[in-house]
C-alpha positions, 0 to 999 in steps of 0.5 A, spaced: 500 500 500 502 506 498 500 513 502 497 519 498 496 525 501 489 529 502 487 535 505 480 535 509 477 542 508 471 543 514 465 547 513 460 549 518 454 551 513 451 547 507 450 553 502 458 555 503 460 547 502 456 547 495 459 554 493 466 551 495 465 544 491 463 548 485 469 553 486 474 547 487 471 543 481 471 549 476 479 550 478 479 543 476 481 539 482 479 532 484 474 532 490 475 525 493 469 525 497 464 529 501 462 527 508 455 531 511 451 530 517 445 530 512 443 529 505 445 536 501 440 537 495 444 538 489 451 536 491 452 529 487 450 534 481 455 539 483 461 534 484 459 531 477 457 524 480 453 519 475 446 518 477 444 512 480 441 506 477 438 503 483 431 505 480 432 500 474 435 495 479 428 496 483 424 495 477 427 488 476 427 486 483 419 488 483 418 484 476 422 478 480 417 478 486 411 479 481 413 472 477 414 469 484 407 471 486 404 468 480 408 462 480 407 461 487 399 462 487 398 458 481 402 452 484 399 452 491 391 454 489 390 451 482 395 445 481 397 443 488 391 444 492 385 447 489 379 449 493 372 452 493 373 458 497 367 462 497 364 459 491 370 461 487 372 456 482 379 453 481 379 451 474 384 456 472 389 462 474 386 467 470 379 466 473 381 467 480 387 473 478 382 478 481 383 475 488 390 474 487 392 482 486 393 483 493 398 478 494 401 480 487 402 487 490 405 485 496 410 480 494 412 485 488 413 491 494 417 486 498 422 483 493 423 490 491 424 493 498 428 488 501 433 486 495 434 494 494 436 494 501 441 488 500 444 491 493 445 498 497 449 495 502 453 491 498 454 496 493 456 501 498 461 495 501 457 496 508 456 490 512 456 488 519 462 489 524 465 494 518 470 499 521 467 506 520 470 510 514 468 517 517 475 521 517 472 526 522 466 524 527 464 532 527 461 530 520 455 526 523 453 532 527 454 539 524 460 539 520 461 538 513 468 535 510 471 535 503 477 531 501 481 533 496 487 529 493 494 533 494 499 532 488 504 537 490 499 543 490 498 544 497 499 552 498 495 553 492 489 548 495 490 551 502 489 558 499 483 556 495 480 553 500 480 558 505 477 563 500 471 558 499 470 559 507 473 553 510 474 553 517 479 548 518 484 545 514 488 538 515 493 535 511 492 527 512 496 521 509 491 516 507 493 509 505 490 508 498 487 501 497 
């Protein structure tokens, strides 16, 4: 593992952070990460991050849930153990489908929700007993931290970040993975 140097710029206001991110990006510096105590609207766009594809995954997971529900109900209620419940015939799945709509809806939502959460945790590389990667505990309360890679331009970055309203600057050696 090789160590790389980063600068941690700490801000106390989300509006100041947003304008700082825009200014740093305009100066062509690479922002490694931004840590915030709450979601900041528009920060992902200002950082130039790609849009998430979780909605596509959610749709696919919902379709899987719907397929499981239809297959399960057809097997249980029509093929394996047909029953005459409330005078409803059990000759075919299509005749009984209106009665099965709530189950289809519930399993669609169940699969989409649970598989999205699992996908999010795996994609974010968060699992039980994982050590926190937050560089400053104040970012969980009321501070914002911008992490920028330093490539021999410490003085330039330091003056730029002070101009943008950073209340604290820390140079840190970070291990690259």
